[in-house]
VEXSETI-875562 format. One record per residue: z, x negated, y of N, C-alpha, C in turn. Coordinates in pm, whole numbers, plus 50000, padded with zeros to 5 digits. Layout:
BEGIN
ZXYZXYZXY;...
END
This chain:
BEGIN
918978179856304918588185156145920048189656082;919858196956002921168203655936921168189155850;923288194655885924128185455892924138175355696;923768184955649923578185955473922488173355443;921398171055523920538159955479921048146855527;921878143655610922548134855656923208127955531;922598114555470923618106955366923738092555448;924478086355386924468069955425924618061155320;924428046355347924488035255256925228028655302;926388018455202927438010955226926678000855180;927067987855246926597974755242927567964955268;927727954455205928827946555245928517937555350;929247931455381928497922655517929207909955493;928247898455471928397881155420928987878455552;930237867455510930797859355629929247846855618;928517851455719927147840655705926717839955807;925567836955835924597835655966923487844255957;923387849356061921827857956062920777852256053;919567857655977918477848755945917277860755964;916367854056073914997864756046913707858855960;913137863355903912267858155810910697865255835;909967859355883908487864755895907417859055798;907017872555719906037863055623904507865655662;903547858155637902307864455699901537861855517;900617873755545899767873055415900717869855296;901777871155275902697870255167903587857255148;903127846855265903647839455285905067833655419;906107828255357906967824555477906297815855538;906307819955682905727807255815906617805455920;907677811755939908877814556032910207814155994;911297806755988912817811555960913457811856100;914027821356175915457817756255916027820756255;917287813856328918927819256316918927830256444;919287839156394919287853256507921207851156529;920917850256714922417842856743922727860356850;923247861956938923817875956965922647881657030;921677885456945920767891657027919777882057078;920167871457133918977857757185918107858957112;917047849357151916287841957074917007830056952;916587830256878917007820356777916557805356745;917287801256689916797787056642915597785756544;914717777356558913737775456454914497767856335;914487774656234915057765556084914367765655988;912837766355981911887769955868912457760055791;911907747255834912047734755728913537736955632;914787738255697915927735655618915967748455508;915077764155592915197773555484914217773555364;913287766455392912507762455298913117753555130;914097749955164914447739655085915827751455007;915997762655038917137773155004916207780754915;917407779754759916607779654640916567797954634;917307805054741916857820854702916297826554802;915597819754881914387825554988913177819154935;912197833754858911097830054827910017825654922;909247814954899908337810354976907107819654969;906797826354857906057838154848906267846754783;905877859054862906327872454789905697875454656;906527882354590905737889054500905087903454479;903987905054438903827915554408902817919854566;902557932254631901897931554732902597935154858;902257929554965903047931755126902067934555196;902157943255331901907943055466900877929555538;900317926655585899937912955608901097903955716;901727910455741902807906155819904117913555854;905087909655812906547916055780907187903455820;908607915055871909927906455942910927909355833;911907903755822912837906655675913807898955772;915417907055763916727901355844917427903655712;918157891355706919417889055630920547878155705;921497877655566922077871255582922257858155524;922727844455550922177835755466924277830055450;925007827455364925777824555300926287810055227;927177806655219927297797255101928527799154988;928127801954864928807809154792930317799654799;931357807254735932787799954771933047789054685;932107788254585932327777754479932097768054552;930447763354576929547755854660930537750554812;931377760654879932047760954958933307751154929;934167752954867935207742754772934707731254743;933257732854664933207714454623932667706054769;932147713154839931637707855018932757699955057;933817710955054935017706155122935827692055076;935397695654949936587686254841935907670154892;933977671654908933347657254921933717654355097;933717661855148934687661755288935547650155311;936397658755295937827653555238937947641055153;937047637555110937107623455026936137617455137;934967615955215934557612155310935387607955389;936487615155433937437610455542936767625255676;935677634055658935707643355720936157653955780;936407663255864937097672555867936247683055766;937477693655679937027703955616936177716755724;935367721755670935007733455770935967741055755;936057752955847937227760955879936937770855727;935537778355739935357786455645933397787455611;933357793555522931987792755424930677794555557;930907801955655930317808255792929477797155834;930757787755898930507773355954929637766355875;930377766355736929267756355668927837760155647;927467770255642926517773755653925167772355744;925927776455859925437773455989924957761356020;926137749655984925827737755995924687732355904;924737738055768923947730955684922107739655758;922307745555790920747747955873920567746855968;921417738256056920947727756177920687715456150;921317716856051920947693656003919697690156017;919337676456105918417677056113918377658456058;919417653756061919527639655997920447642655892;920607630855780921357632055674921087645955613;919767648455623920267664555529920357663955386;921647675155381922237678055239921687690855175;920767678555087919647695455016920637696554904;921907689754851922247701154736922557706854785;923517709254981923957721955034923057729855069;922217730255115920627738355121920457745955034;920587736954903919607747354760921167757754722;922197754954764923217762954763923327773854817;922667772854925922817785755013922277800654965;923017809654977922357822654923922047832655028;920587834355014920357842455151920117861055048;920797872555157920907881855089920157890955227;918877896355175918267906255240918697919555319;918797925855383919127937855383918277946955489;917477941755551916637950955662915247941855644;914487953955652912837952455715912227958955863;912097945055924911137953156076909977953156069;909487960656086907507961156174907507962955998;906007974256036905197975955899905707975555789;906667987055765907247992355667905827999955601;906177995455444905388000055365905208017555368;903938019355299903928034155286905198039555175;905248049455171906388054055091907858050155122;908048041155190909408039255191910158042955325;910618052855265911248062055387912878062055410;913458055655306915308053555334915628041155304;916958041155365917138024055337917498019455195;918038029955138917728021054985916238019354932;915528028754976914178026054915914108009255026;914238005255130913977991355167914407983955112;915677983055029916677973654969916157972854835;915627984154771914637981654688912987975354663;912457982254768911147971654837911347954454818;912717952554881913287938654919913177930454787;914027939154694913817931054552912987933254506;911897941654509910667937354412910097923554498;910067924854646909047912854677910007898554629;910657898754542911657884854523912797878354585;913697892654650914567883754764916077891854641;917277885454703918247890854663919077900254746;919217909554711920027923854743921017924754732;922207926454799923227929654710924067943254638;924407933154537924457942354402925317953554490;926207955854515927097963154607926777973154749;925237974254744925347985754809925117998354753;925348008354833925858019954791925128030754874;924888040254781924328056954870925848061754869;925958067754955927128077055008926988086855055;927068099354981926458113854999926848121655145;928428114155196929548121255271930398108655358;931028112955421932008107255493933138102455411;933378110455339934558111155202934318097755123;932678095255086932768089054977932298073755071;931858071255182931798060555276933728056355311;934378065555300935958056555298936328054755179;936078061455059935848056254927935388041154896;934288040754962933668029054944934308018455036;934498022555113935548013755239936788004955110;937518011555059938568014055045938338001254885;937338002654833936757995154684936397986854762;936087985754859935517970354873936537961954941;937507965154967938577958555050939427956954914;939587964154824940057954554687939637946454617;938047947054613937207937854491937077930854627;937307927054771936567911754858937227901054795;938207897754678938147884654676937547878454524;936867893054462936227886654351934577883754402;934407883654530932957880654525932407867854519;931177864554489931087852654456930407847354630;930277852754700929737851754852931027857854930;931437852655019932767858755085932207870155169;933017880255152932087892655246933157895855332;933317900655465934437900755565934267918255628;934007923255550933317939755615932457945955553;931887958555551931067963555538930317970355676;929067977355603927927981055731927707993755700;927648004255739927308018455709926148020855773;925098022155691924108028955773923278043255773;922858049355843922078062155811921208060055707;920848067055625919848062155474918458065055509;918568077755580916998078855622916408075455733;915018063155749914618057255848914248066455942;913938083055947913218084756034914598090156106;915658092156081916838096356146917328084756234;916718072856127917588060356212916658054956342;914968059456349914678064856440914778072556575;915618080956520915678096056613916688089756679;918238080556665919018076256750918848063856806;917688059656767917768047156846918248037556836;918088025956938918788009656962919618008657099;920528006957094921198000857230920807986057246;921447981257369920617970757401920567956757300;921727961457237921837948357122921967954956942;922667966556982923267969456859922227984356791;921747984956698921338001656697922648011656626;921708021456719923068033556723923218041656534;922268035956466922358043856324923438034156205;923738021356288924508014456191926128010356290;927198014256188928198007056255929308000956174;929537990556183930227973756110932007978856138;932427980055991933837978956004934447962855918;934977956456013935497945356019936857947755855;936897937955804938297939055718939347932655775;940287933655727942127926355821941677915955751;942087906755846941827891455853942507884555713;942387874755634943767873955541944297860655618;945117862355720945877857955766947467859055783;948667850355757949927858155752950507846455840;952077850855924952377843655942953957837555856;954317825055826955327826655745955857813755775;956817804055667957897795455718957277781855596;957267771055659957047759855608958497751955544;958767757155376959767757155356959997734555324;959017731355229959127716755237957397713255233;957207695755217956057697055214955857684955091;955257687654984954967677954910953677670254888;953347657054786952367651754747951957654354631;950797660454614950357659754500948947648554452;949017646954369947967638054315946757637554249;945287641154301944507641054238943427634654121;942167631254073941727624754008941627612954050;940917609954196940267598654213942007590054273;943097596254299944177589354294944837593154414;944127602654479944147608354633945327618154602;946127614754739947617620154726947017631054849;947187643754809947007655754884948177661554965;948607664155076950027668955118949847685955073;950887691555007951107705054970952177710655066;951827722755117953267730755206953707739555131;954637736855072955627746355022955897758855111;955707771655068955667780455162956737788255111;957257796555236958217815055173957517821455176;957107826655018955827833755036955917848255060;954367849955071953527859755187952597864255115;952407878655174951117883855116949927883255170;948647875755202948047871055233946487878055194;945977885255258944327896655171944977900655060;946097905055027946367912454855946797900954793;947157889954811947727878854717949257873654775;949907867754700951227865754739951057850554737;950987844254884951037829054877951627820154882;952247811254828953717801454843953117786654827;951757784554832951507769454912950607772954946;949987756055034948717760155069948597745355152;947427738155139947027728555146946637722955281;947117708055327947347703355490946257697155458;945517692755329944387684155333944877665055343;945187661155454945227647155502946497644155548;946827633755603948277630355693947627631055829;946147626755852945327630555971945377646856045;945337654655952945397667755959946597669256004;947937670155892949297666955961949787663656108;949187650856137949257647256256948667653556365;947427658456333946477664756421947307681956501;947337687956374948157698056410949587698356434;950457684756417951637687156433952587696856342;952437696256215952937705956100954327698856047;955587701856055956467702456029957547709955956;957907704155879958937710355746959987717855849;960017734255838960397740655906959817750756015;958857744056036957417758356115957307772356089;957097774656174956497790156147954877784556162;953867789456066952877788456076951897800556051;950717798256064950087809556096949237801755906;949087809955830947967807655678947057813455660;945937809455651944887820655623944387815655493;943667825855392943207827255277941547830355280;940877823555227939437822955236938777822355131;938497839055080937897835454951938777834354830;938687827854728939787815754653939697808054663;939587801954779939787786454826941107788354850;941747774654821943217771954814943757774855034;944517784854977945217784655126945267778355219;945237779455376945017765755471945987773355587;946687758155578947627763755734946777761255865;946467769255894945487771556067946447760156154;947087770756170947897761156271949427763756314;949937758956378951537758556388951987766856563;953337776056463953267787856620954517776556675;954227771756775955017757956856956187763256900;956387776556987957437785757049958647786156924;957957789656782959317796656688959707783556646;959277770556678959887756956607961677751356600;961887751156501963547753356501964227734756546;964927737556596965837721256639965657711956547;965917718556404966097705956299964887703256255;963347709656281962307707456201961627694356235;961287690756073961217677356021960127671756032;959467656856086958097650156068957777648255907;956747648555859956857644155728955327633755740;956047621355593954487612355627954217613455458;953317609455455953027608955287953567596655232;954137596455129954897583755062954507574255045;955547560155043954557548555008954557543554902;954837554854791954967552354607954297566754561;953817564554492953097578654436954227585554392;954257600954380955267605054320955687613254157;953967606954125954047605053995954407595753868;954357581853914954137568153877954997560453913;955537562354049956127553054150955417541254193;954267537054198953467530254203953367529354329;952657517054430952947515954563951517523154567;951567531954729950187539254753949487527154878;948327531654873947407525154994946527534255061;946317533055203945117536355264944097525655290;943097530055217941977517655296941157519955429;940867510755470940507510555614939427518355608;938917529555690937697537255743937877550855624;938877551855533939207563355462940377569655511;940347586055495941187592955576942357595355478;942037589155317942587595855203943797584255128;944877588355127945867578355080945457582554931;945857563654845945467566454718946737558054648;947207564854518948057558154406946957547154378;947517532554342946727522454336947297522754130;947717527954092947817528653937946797537153829;945937528853804944757534953737945037545253592;946547541053563947417547853460947837557753469;947917562453604949087574353639948797583553558;949937593253510949617607853435949047616853469;948887617053651948577627953782946747626453762;946707608453775944967610553795944547608853596;944817608053552944497610253387944217622653349;945387628753361945077649853351944257645653441;943787648253582942417651953632941257649253599;940967634553558940167627853511939747636153379;940457642153321940237642553122939577657453187;940697666653267939817681853313938297680953362;938297669253405936927667953460935867664453377;936517656053284935507648753178935237661053079;935827671453049935627682952944935037696153049;934937697153168934397704153232932587705753183;932647723253231931047723953206929767713353267;930007709653347928757701453441928937684053403;929887683953289930037668553238929727672053078;931167670553001930977668752850931017684252784;931507691452883931967705252790932557709252675;933977705552715934467699952555935317714452541;934707722952400935117736052391936957731952311;937707748252356939227744652335939927733052414;939567731652493940377717852605940777725452748;941827731252714942187737652872942977734052948;943577737653049944057729853178945897724853080;946237736053039947737732652998947767727452836;946567724152798946267713552687946187702152708;945657700052813945667687252912946577678952905;947457687152960948997686053053949747679752921;949737691652864950497682952684949877668752628;948857670252616948187658852534948787647452653;948937647152764949627638452865950387635252857;951137648452852953027643552848953377640452732;952877643752611953477635552498952747623552444;952007622252558952147604652494950357602352428;949867612052384948817612152294947487606552362;947437608352486946647605952589946867591452683;946507582152658947127570652766946197569552835;944107570452856943407567452869942217577252841;941127575352886939917588252897939587588452778;939527575152689938947575652553939907574852441;940697578852423941757583652373941587595852317;941207604452394940597619452345939697619452241;938927610252254938087610052101938317604751987;939577599552029940457590051863941467602751827;941697616451845942557626851826942517628351712;943277627451634943197633851487944107642451476;943667650351359944557663651331946347662251341;946097650951281947807650851226948667648051402;948057640851466948617640151596948837654851642;947667660451635947547673351686948547683151664;948937683151518949387690451474950947692251511;951117682551581952867678151578953007680751728;952257689951823952167692751966953267708451926;953667709952009954077726052008952777736552037;953137749451958952157755852001950347754051985;951037741051871949247740151835948987741751687;948427754151632948257758451528947017750951457;947187749051286945937743351258944507748951294;944567758151358942887765351402942767763051550;943667761651589943287752851738943447741451729;943627730451643943557719451602942317715951563;941697724251497940257720751414939177727651544;939967738851602938207742251717937927730651834;939937722451873939457714251943938597698251915;938907698751761937917683951689936767689551705;936677701351656935337704851682934437706951755;935387706751878934727704952085934787692952092;935227685052028934937667252091934207664052006;933817665751871932777660951818931377665451901;931177677851901930037684951992930007677752078;930947676752153930797666152324929877652652277;930477650552175929837634352156928027637252182;927507642852169925937639352143925617648652334;925207638652393925067638152487923897639052584;923827638452751922707629752806923237619552882;922617608852937923127599353013923647607353142;923027615253179923367622953339924947628153316;924707632753210926457643953204927537630653159;927167620253060927987610953069928647604353183;927887598453251927537593653404929157604953453;928817619953494929237626953514930847625453473;930627627453361932127627553289932967615053338;932257602753327933007591353386934147592453522;933817602353625934317604553734934117593853855;932797587953864933127579453918932677585854092;933417580154188933597584054275931827591654382;931697601954439930467609154495928997602054401;929557603854269928617612854173928587620754113;927507631054164927607645654135926327647054002;926207659754001924647662753878923517655453979;923557662254102921847653254097921857633154112;922597627754155922987611954154922737615154025;923417620353909923377612653793922347614953739;921367626653751920217628353720918987614353777;919297612953849918697601453938918477590953904;920157589453872919827572253802919417574653669;920167583453591919447587153450918297583753403;917307589753486915627590453505915437574153531;915957568253609915587559453694915827545953589;916937547253560917287534853440916747536753329;917067549253264916527550153132917987553953019;918607540853062920167541752965921137534353033;921837528452971923177530353113923507512253062;923387510153014923497491753001921897487153121;921457491053143920567486453265921297490753383;921767500253352922587507653522923857499553511;924487498553429925607485953447925637475953503;924327467353447923907456953529923677459653648;922997467953677922307466153829923207462353957;922977458154064923697452454164923687469554273;924457465654388924007478654462922657479154556;922157466354541921067465854631919557471054515;919867466854389919227479054285919307489354323;920897495954314920987510754306920317515454432;920197508854542920087519654670918947518854663;917847512854589916347513354562916047526754524;916797532854476916907544554416916437556354539;915457565154545915457570154638916037586554606;917107585254708918427598554721919627591654683;919907576254666921077572954673921127564854801;922537568354859922487557854998923427546854947;923827542155019924817529555060926307533054989;926607542155042928167547854987928247548554843;927297556354779927057559154638926937547754535;925637535054659925807528654551926707519054564;928057519054658928537507654653929717512854551;929967527754538930957531854461930727528454303;929117533554281928647527654145929187516454114;928647507954170928757491654159930067485654148;930947494854254932417488954236932727495654093;932397509654057932947512053894932837503153779;931617502153784931157490453655931557476753673;931517474053766932487457253813933827460253757;934377470153776935767468053733936107470453602;936527461753550936467449253389937477463553328;938037473253357938557485553310937897495053256;937287497553354936277509253394935247507053256;934517491553234933587486053168934397486752997;935617487652977936157487552856936117500252810;936477512152896936607523652892934947527552808;934147526452902932547527352870932777521752727;933057511652690932157506552559932957511552499;934367517752456935037521852378934697534052391;934327549952444933647555152434932667554052372;931967548952353930727546552297930787545352128;931567536152139932397530552004932667541151950;932937548451987933817563651949932987573851913;931837569651961930697578551935929437588151984;930237580952151929467593552231927927583952244;926947595952247925367592052253924537599052333;923507592452361922237602852399921047596352408;920087604152396918467597052411918547585052535;918037573552470917577567552545916107572952609;915757568252750914197570352802913767558252827;912567554852828911827542552873911807545353029;912837533653099912397529653248911197524553274;910237529053343908617522653338908877518053519;908607509053577907807506653679907037513953745;907087517553913905527522753944904307513153888;903207518253891902037509253849901947506753703;902757512553608902747506453454902527521153435;902367521553297902817536953239901477542253206;901917557053133901127560953104900267571753234;900987573653333900307579953441900387574653558;899577555753528899457548553628898107550953685;898517555253818896997553253896896767571753906;897817580853869897657590753899898437600353994;898017606054120898887609554193899377630054207;900327628554197900977644154213901467647754329;901537663354366902267672654449902917680954381;904327681054423905317693954370905577701654440;905597715454367905817728854475906227733854398;907537747354440907977755954385909177751854325;910557756954227911307752854208911307755854033;911857740154016911907735953868912997742053811;912657741553679913997749353585915127740253515;914617730953445914907719653352915467707253430;914927705053567915577695753651914657695053780;915467691453927915337691654003914167683354082;913227684154162912247681154238912497666454230;913467657654271914207647554272913797640354159;914297648054054914007640553930912757643653878;912617652653901910797649853836909987639453907;910017639254036909807629054127909807614754039;911517615854048911677599553950910957594953844;910697607253738910227606453587908797600953638;908217606753704906807605653744906547588753791;907467586553920907277571653933907587564753829;908397566153753908807556053616907597558253542;906707569053528905377566553416904437558253497;904957554753617903627546353663902997559553781;903107568853774902557580853872902907580654040;902317584954077902977586554231902717600054316;904047602354381904177617254430903997619054579;903347626154649902747628654773903547639754820;903047641754950903667657654977903187665555010;901547659255031900777668355072899167669954994;898917680354942897747684854856896287676254927;895427673054853894177665054926892977668054809;892187662454851890897660854691891537648854606;892307638954653892837628954576894437629954506;894337641854489895767647354389894727649554272;895397644054192895517645354009896177660053974;897277660153978897987671053912898517676454046;899117693954030899697703254108901167704954051;902137704354055903467710353965903597719954001;903637731653985903977741054033905277750753964;905997750954059907627756153982907627771754014;908897778253990908897795454058908797795054190;908487804054285908287809054431907487795554448;906357790454408905357775554488905147787154619;904967773754697904437773854838903497778154861;902607770054985900927772855004900347761254966;901237754554874900577743854793899547746954694;900197757054649899297761354518898257767954600;898277773954673897117783354685895887769154739;896087760954841895537749854880894677743754723;895717741854641895207734754527894287742654413;894627755654412893617768354389891967765654458;892217763354595891127761954646889967749454607;890867741154587890237727454571889807728554417;890487735054358890217737954210890557717754161;891907724754169893007712654094893317716653951;893667705853911894667708653800896097712353796;896407723853767897767727453813898527730653681;899777725053699900577720753561901727732653607;902317738353461904257742453474904507733153461;905837737953451907017724453408906607722553250;906247725453182906147722653053904797716353026;904087719053115902817710153112903137693953165;904277693153252904897681253332905257667053225;906457680553130907177677453066906177667952903;904907676652863904117668152763903707660052834;902947658752954902517648353017903237634053014;904677640553066905657623553047906077621052900;906217632352855906277624552676905427615852623;904037613952695902807609252709901667612152577;
END
């Protein structure tokens, strides 16, 4: 063909796991991992939990289609996952790709929150391409219209110069991506030209991948220090000779915990390989032993907290060494930041530097002091004008009106994230019955395991924590009480529900808990005995079964109405 007719499409290459999805009559039937061109593993059940994969296609589609794409863990979710793993004494994942692949293969102890965070991006359509779809750009448009996430950064490149420019821009912006990308793929845009070139045994001749340079560098560890986190955990941090890694100067890297240091045998003075993955804290990957100087010094976590000098302790079975002083300023700063964060009380006007200042000036000695701050005390601080003080006080006042779940998150109880807080709030309805609950009571809640139950029971049994909670309530923190009901009683007594699709204002686990509180029963399969099917976004085959059986179908608002009784 004439050379002028050749155009290209540039697409970002996710650092994820390749997936193939088969849809029959618009419904997802099979999802497999694509190994190196070999037959993949069937991971349909786990993929159905990923919020970004439509269980039913929007609009019309051929009877059978096969879609390819990559599934990856967004950088923020990856950071949360690794923090939780380290807290439980597990080895952190090296990169988001391993974490995504690991999620798909989980058979036991399935981590639903992690599966729901997975992001699937579609980029290819195999077999039965709809009429009128003649180019790769049209393929992406078609995938988007069926309800898939398609990379916003896919671009039509008119010629090779445009391809080179696209490559340069993608390298420059690689660290601003929500999901880590490790390169780009350039494809011929016209599908007839793709076909003409054909495919080698494994890879198409009409596409080529360019990997980005690795985000790694060699440097020297000049010192190792311990930093103190929200739960009092001491994390060893390597102070590095500054070095350029993936476009950023890096001078600190996390060493996670003492076991990691011992396993990698990291010493002060060592030359190491440092890696930066997305905006995750840089990590020390390995020591280059051949460059070790004679004076290289082994390092151990201190026996006393570097911030408050109280003794540190490492509990049996934990990988983490902690400071034993609950009033440690480092812990307090991190606890206040956590309380003010968006997932907790979302306090406007309370940034990181402001928190440091409040603790260092002695205005905050415990969490609850935040809500007894007054204008005069705030104005005594450096760089605090009247407007800033008023904004902060208004932000604190507004934050007092909250929900029980957000209040529980704000307390910073170990292992209590959004899902667990929602489940406990729905189960107990108010704080007092929750505080009085035994570990056994807590374990009886579906979705709350032994580790979480133990952590919550231990938190409320501690007099100081109970005192803080009481003071926070005295200072005006409030939420709507909900009536906890036991199965068999209540407005929905004797009714059976099936849930399908994604709900907007509550997770399915919380919806289930609330239905059970109101006396209803939730089952996993639709039958004539089902009273209501609750259908969220992207519902699965359960919805069509319900329609065939002429059952009552509710949306989320309808469910809320029923629950309100």
